[in-house]
KETORTI-38331 format. One line per field, with one value per atom (N, C-alpha, C): residue number from 0; residue in three letters; atom name; x, y, z. Coordinates in nm, 4 decimals. Layout:
// KETORTI-38331
num = c(NUM | ...)
residu = c(ALA | ...)
atome = c(CA | ...)
east = c(X | ...)
north = c(Y | ...)
up = c(Z | ...)
END
This chain:
// KETORTI-38331
num = c(0 | 0 | 0 | 1 | 1 | 1 | 2 | 2 | 2 | 3 | 3 | 3 | 4 | 4 | 4 | 5 | 5 | 5 | 6 | 6 | 6 | 7 | 7 | 7 | 8 | 8 | 8 | 9 | 9 | 9 | 10 | 10 | 10 | 11 | 11 | 11 | 12 | 12 | 12 | 13 | 13 | 13 | 14 | 14 | 14 | 15 | 15 | 15 | 16 | 16 | 16 | 17 | 17 | 17 | 18 | 18 | 18 | 19 | 19 | 19 | 20 | 20 | 20 | 21 | 21 | 21 | 22 | 22 | 22 | 23 | 23 | 23 | 24 | 24 | 24 | 25 | 25 | 25 | 26 | 26 | 26 | 27 | 27 | 27 | 28 | 28 | 28 | 29 | 29 | 29 | 30 | 30 | 30 | 31 | 31 | 31 | 32 | 32 | 32 | 33 | 33 | 33 | 34 | 34 | 34 | 35 | 35 | 35 | 36 | 36 | 36 | 37 | 37 | 37 | 38 | 38 | 38 | 39 | 39 | 39 | 40 | 40 | 40 | 41 | 41 | 41 | 42 | 42 | 42 | 43 | 43 | 43 | 44 | 44 | 44 | 45 | 45 | 45 | 46 | 46 | 46 | 47 | 47 | 47 | 48 | 48 | 48 | 49 | 49 | 49 | 50 | 50 | 50 | 51 | 51 | 51 | 52 | 52 | 52 | 53 | 53 | 53 | 54 | 54 | 54 | 55 | 55 | 55 | 56 | 56 | 56 | 57 | 57 | 57 | 58 | 58 | 58 | 59 | 59 | 59 | 60 | 60 | 60 | 61 | 61 | 61 | 62 | 62 | 62 | 63 | 63 | 63 | 64 | 64 | 64 | 65 | 65 | 65 | 66 | 66 | 66 | 67 | 67 | 67 | 68 | 68 | 68 | 69 | 69 | 69 | 70 | 70 | 70 | 71 | 71 | 71 | 72 | 72 | 72)
residu = c(MET | MET | MET | GLN | GLN | GLN | LYS | LYS | LYS | ALA | ALA | ALA | ALA | ALA | ALA | PRO | PRO | PRO | THR | THR | THR | SER | SER | SER | CYS | CYS | CYS | VAL | VAL | VAL | PRO | PRO | PRO | GLN | GLN | GLN | ILE | ILE | ILE | GLY | GLY | GLY | GLU | GLU | GLU | THR | THR | THR | ALA | ALA | ALA | GLY | GLY | GLY | ALA | ALA | ALA | ILE | ILE | ILE | TRP | TRP | TRP | GLU | GLU | GLU | LEU | LEU | LEU | LEU | LEU | LEU | HIS | HIS | HIS | ASN | ASN | ASN | ASN | ASN | ASN | GLY | GLY | GLY | PRO | PRO | PRO | SER | SER | SER | THR | THR | THR | VAL | VAL | VAL | ALA | ALA | ALA | LYS | LYS | LYS | LEU | LEU | LEU | VAL | VAL | VAL | LYS | LYS | LYS | GLN | GLN | GLN | VAL | VAL | VAL | GLY | GLY | GLY | GLN | GLN | GLN | PRO | PRO | PRO | ARG | ARG | ARG | ASP | ASP | ASP | THR | THR | THR | VAL | VAL | VAL | MET | MET | MET | GLN | GLN | GLN | ALA | ALA | ALA | LEU | LEU | LEU | GLY | GLY | GLY | TRP | TRP | TRP | LEU | LEU | LEU | ALA | ALA | ALA | ARG | ARG | ARG | GLU | GLU | GLU | LYS | LYS | LYS | LYS | LYS | LYS | ILE | ILE | ILE | GLY | GLY | GLY | ILE | ILE | ILE | VAL | VAL | VAL | GLU | GLU | GLU | LYS | LYS | LYS | GLY | GLY | GLY | ARG | ARG | ARG | SER | SER | SER | ARG | ARG | ARG | ILE | ILE | ILE | VAL | VAL | VAL | THR | THR | THR | LEU | LEU | LEU | GLY | GLY | GLY)
atome = c(N | CA | C | N | CA | C | N | CA | C | N | CA | C | N | CA | C | N | CA | C | N | CA | C | N | CA | C | N | CA | C | N | CA | C | N | CA | C | N | CA | C | N | CA | C | N | CA | C | N | CA | C | N | CA | C | N | CA | C | N | CA | C | N | CA | C | N | CA | C | N | CA | C | N | CA | C | N | CA | C | N | CA | C | N | CA | C | N | CA | C | N | CA | C | N | CA | C | N | CA | C | N | CA | C | N | CA | C | N | CA | C | N | CA | C | N | CA | C | N | CA | C | N | CA | C | N | CA | C | N | CA | C | N | CA | C | N | CA | C | N | CA | C | N | CA | C | N | CA | C | N | CA | C | N | CA | C | N | CA | C | N | CA | C | N | CA | C | N | CA | C | N | CA | C | N | CA | C | N | CA | C | N | CA | C | N | CA | C | N | CA | C | N | CA | C | N | CA | C | N | CA | C | N | CA | C | N | CA | C | N | CA | C | N | CA | C | N | CA | C | N | CA | C | N | CA | C | N | CA | C | N | CA | C | N | CA | C | N | CA | C | N | CA | C | N | CA | C | N | CA | C | N | CA | C)
east = c(-1.1510 | -1.1430 | -0.9957 | -0.9499 | -0.8107 | -0.7983 | -0.6885 | -0.6580 | -0.5818 | -0.6078 | -0.5358 | -0.3898 | -0.3009 | -0.1585 | -0.1307 | -0.0477 | -0.0150 | 0.0566 | 0.0284 | 0.0941 | 0.1948 | 0.3023 | 0.4076 | 0.3686 | 0.3998 | 0.3767 | 0.4966 | 0.6066 | 0.7310 | 0.7148 | 0.6476 | 0.6329 | 0.5575 | 0.4524 | 0.3765 | 0.4625 | 0.5422 | 0.6310 | 0.7343 | 0.7894 | 0.8865 | 0.8267 | 0.7042 | 0.6366 | 0.6089 | 0.5709 | 0.5460 | 0.6753 | 0.7851 | 0.9154 | 0.9502 | 0.9239 | 0.9490 | 0.8634 | 0.7378 | 0.6474 | 0.6931 | 0.7381 | 0.7883 | 0.9131 | 1.0067 | 1.1295 | 1.0949 | 1.0017 | 0.9604 | 0.8992 | 0.8131 | 0.7533 | 0.8602 | 0.9547 | 1.0603 | 1.1507 | 1.1782 | 1.2621 | 1.1952 | 1.0650 | 0.9924 | 0.9517 | 0.9248 | 0.8665 | 0.9529 | 1.0645 | 1.1494 | 1.1026 | 1.1618 | 1.1315 | 0.9825 | 0.9407 | 0.7997 | 0.7874 | 0.6752 | 0.6483 | 0.5981 | 0.6108 | 0.5600 | 0.4092 | 0.3391 | 0.1935 | 0.1522 | 0.2220 | 0.1907 | 0.2203 | 0.3295 | 0.3623 | 0.2547 | 0.2047 | 0.0992 | -0.0216 | -0.0599 | -0.1750 | -0.1472 | -0.0275 | 0.0050 | 0.0203 | 0.0781 | 0.1039 | -0.0242 | -0.1169 | -0.2439 | -0.2386 | -0.1390 | -0.1263 | -0.1494 | -0.1785 | -0.1941 | -0.0678 | -0.0870 | 0.0253 | 0.1322 | 0.0907 | 0.1883 | 0.2777 | 0.2201 | 0.2974 | 0.3946 | 0.3477 | 0.4350 | 0.5510 | 0.5225 | 0.6290 | 0.7299 | 0.6832 | 0.7751 | 0.8604 | 0.7991 | 0.8726 | 0.9766 | 0.9410 | 1.0378 | 1.1546 | 1.1256 | 1.2324 | 1.3250 | 1.2663 | 1.3432 | 1.4375 | 1.3807 | 1.4611 | 1.5694 | 1.5365 | 1.6341 | 1.7477 | 1.7130 | 1.8142 | 1.9096 | 1.8557 | 1.9369 | 2.0085 | 1.9918 | 2.0519 | 2.0062 | 1.8811 | 1.8226 | 1.7529 | 1.7155 | 1.6470 | 1.7059 | 1.6757 | 1.7063 | 1.5757 | 1.5654 | 1.4460 | 1.4916 | 1.4414 | 1.4757 | 1.3465 | 1.3551 | 1.2402 | 1.2486 | 1.1360 | 1.1274 | 0.9991 | 1.0133 | 0.8952 | 0.8216 | 0.6946 | 0.6147 | 0.6101 | 0.6798 | 0.6780 | 0.8089 | 0.8024 | 0.9222 | 0.9321 | 1.0463 | 1.0695 | 1.1554 | 1.1105 | 1.1813 | 1.2455 | 1.3749 | 1.4482 | 1.5198 | 1.5553 | 1.6377 | 1.7754 | 1.8335 | 1.9589 | 2.0765)
north = c(-3.7108 | -3.8309 | -3.8720 | -3.8854 | -3.9232 | -4.0740 | -4.1234 | -4.2659 | -4.2867 | -4.4000 | -4.4333 | -4.4620 | -4.4154 | -4.4414 | -4.5896 | -4.6498 | -4.7904 | -4.8091 | -4.9202 | -4.9487 | -5.0620 | -5.0568 | -5.1562 | -5.2843 | -5.3960 | -5.5271 | -5.5731 | -5.5009 | -5.5442 | -5.5627 | -5.4717 | -5.4955 | -5.6254 | -5.6556 | -5.7787 | -5.9026 | -5.8947 | -6.0067 | -6.0252 | -5.9158 | -5.9234 | -5.9811 | -5.9396 | -5.9939 | -6.1423 | -6.1814 | -6.3229 | -6.4024 | -6.3471 | -6.4135 | -6.4357 | -6.3364 | -6.3505 | -6.4589 | -6.4662 | -6.5690 | -6.7084 | -6.7213 | -6.8502 | -6.8908 | -6.7974 | -6.8287 | -6.8752 | -6.8051 | -6.8384 | -6.9793 | -7.0125 | -7.1463 | -7.2539 | -7.2315 | -7.3295 | -7.3416 | -7.2307 | -7.2308 | -7.3102 | -7.2923 | -7.3579 | -7.5014 | -7.5333 | -7.6630 | -7.7513 | -7.6998 | -7.7794 | -7.7735 | -7.8569 | -7.8551 | -7.8721 | -7.8172 | -7.8217 | -7.8212 | -7.8697 | -7.8597 | -7.7186 | -7.6794 | -7.5491 | -7.5431 | -7.6499 | -7.6522 | -7.6300 | -7.6938 | -7.6780 | -7.5347 | -7.4772 | -7.3394 | -7.2421 | -7.2632 | -7.1758 | -7.1791 | -7.2986 | -7.3117 | -7.2467 | -7.2699 | -7.2202 | -7.0689 | -7.0107 | -6.8667 | -6.7883 | -6.8434 | -6.7763 | -6.6570 | -6.6544 | -6.5498 | -6.6139 | -6.5337 | -6.5912 | -6.6653 | -6.7703 | -6.8529 | -6.7680 | -6.6724 | -6.5864 | -6.5128 | -6.4619 | -6.3894 | -6.4839 | -6.6041 | -6.7031 | -6.7397 | -6.7579 | -6.7936 | -6.6799 | -6.5565 | -6.4426 | -6.4357 | -6.4624 | -6.4613 | -6.5734 | -6.6903 | -6.7995 | -6.7627 | -6.6962 | -6.6507 | -6.5528 | -6.4632 | -6.3645 | -6.4379 | -6.5311 | -6.6044 | -6.6890 | -6.7496 | -6.8316 | -6.7445 | -6.6296 | -6.5372 | -6.4913 | -6.4737 | -6.4321 | -6.5507 | -6.6695 | -6.7931 | -6.8258 | -6.7915 | -6.8203 | -6.9557 | -7.0056 | -7.1338 | -7.2153 | -7.3433 | -7.4330 | -7.4950 | -7.5237 | -7.5867 | -7.7043 | -7.8232 | -7.9426 | -8.0096 | -8.0717 | -8.1453 | -8.2892 | -8.3376 | -8.4758 | -8.5325 | -8.6072 | -8.6551 | -8.5381 | -8.5239 | -8.4144 | -8.2955 | -8.3029 | -8.1970 | -8.1210 | -7.9999 | -7.9207 | -7.9043 | -7.9422 | -7.9343 | -7.8108 | -7.7296 | -7.6070 | -7.6274 | -7.5938 | -7.6037 | -7.4718 | -7.4481 | -7.3313 | -7.3551 | -7.2493 | -7.2564 | -7.2872)
up = c(-4.8467 | -4.7666 | -4.7528 | -4.6304 | -4.6047 | -4.5969 | -4.6502 | -4.6379 | -4.5080 | -4.4451 | -4.3223 | -4.3562 | -4.2721 | -4.2914 | -4.2676 | -4.3505 | -4.3289 | -4.1954 | -4.1309 | -4.0040 | -4.0246 | -3.9507 | -3.9619 | -3.8891 | -3.9496 | -3.8889 | -3.8059 | -3.8164 | -3.7516 | -3.6006 | -3.5279 | -3.3834 | -3.3519 | -3.4289 | -3.4053 | -3.4351 | -3.5403 | -3.5732 | -3.4629 | -3.4126 | -3.3034 | -3.1760 | -3.1439 | -3.0248 | -3.0419 | -3.1619 | -3.1899 | -3.1795 | -3.2279 | -3.2166 | -3.0696 | -2.9866 | -2.8433 | -2.7810 | -2.8214 | -2.7682 | -2.8114 | -2.9348 | -2.9837 | -2.9058 | -2.8879 | -2.8148 | -2.6732 | -2.6107 | -2.4736 | -2.4680 | -2.5642 | -2.5690 | -2.5853 | -2.6751 | -2.6963 | -2.5744 | -2.5096 | -2.3893 | -2.2766 | -2.2624 | -2.1525 | -2.1826 | -2.3101 | -2.3438 | -2.4325 | -2.4818 | -2.5704 | -2.7143 | -2.8005 | -2.9434 | -2.9719 | -3.0850 | -3.1222 | -3.2736 | -3.3230 | -3.4659 | -3.4960 | -3.6216 | -3.6639 | -3.6420 | -3.6773 | -3.6627 | -3.5165 | -3.4253 | -3.2836 | -3.2363 | -3.2840 | -3.2472 | -3.2946 | -3.4161 | -3.4687 | -3.3762 | -3.3313 | -3.2410 | -3.1056 | -3.0516 | -2.9178 | -2.9128 | -3.0169 | -3.0176 | -3.0387 | -3.1171 | -3.1383 | -3.2325 | -3.3188 | -3.4208 | -3.5575 | -3.6599 | -3.7938 | -3.8372 | -3.9149 | -3.9599 | -4.0295 | -4.1108 | -4.1796 | -4.0804 | -3.9736 | -3.8721 | -3.8025 | -3.7714 | -3.7064 | -3.7985 | -3.9264 | -4.0200 | -4.0340 | -4.0355 | -4.0417 | -3.9154 | -3.8010 | -3.6744 | -3.6715 | -3.7240 | -3.7308 | -3.8211 | -3.9320 | -4.0205 | -3.9510 | -3.8755 | -3.7988 | -3.7026 | -3.6244 | -3.5263 | -3.5931 | -3.7067 | -3.7786 | -3.8319 | -3.8855 | -3.9393 | -3.8294 | -3.7080 | -3.5932 | -3.5270 | -3.5844 | -3.5331 | -3.3904 | -3.3606 | -3.2289 | -3.2279 | -3.3480 | -3.3582 | -3.4720 | -3.4685 | -3.5783 | -3.6245 | -3.7526 | -3.8082 | -3.8932 | -3.8625 | -3.9396 | -3.9865 | -4.1033 | -4.1544 | -4.1065 | -4.0565 | -4.0103 | -4.0696 | -4.1762 | -4.2468 | -4.3096 | -4.2750 | -4.3282 | -4.2329 | -4.1220 | -4.0204 | -4.0200 | -3.9684 | -3.9420 | -3.7914 | -3.7366 | -3.5928 | -3.5654 | -3.4706 | -3.4342 | -3.2978 | -3.2875 | -3.1618 | -3.1368 | -3.0128 | -2.9845 | -3.0445 | -3.0997 | -3.1726 | -3.0897)
END
């Protein structure tokens, strides 16, 4: 019995990062919770994509009360 080869999540994270950037570009700043709903990907994938974008200095994330607001960098 052969085991399935592991598949990389990187393409899905990259596509999610693109979708997040597009949403922010078209609609302006957003909360993380709202982005998770709008993108339609698992929260973990959205958080990884946000990390990717933040590392590339494409977005900024600030805490406002109990929310995190994401803006284009």
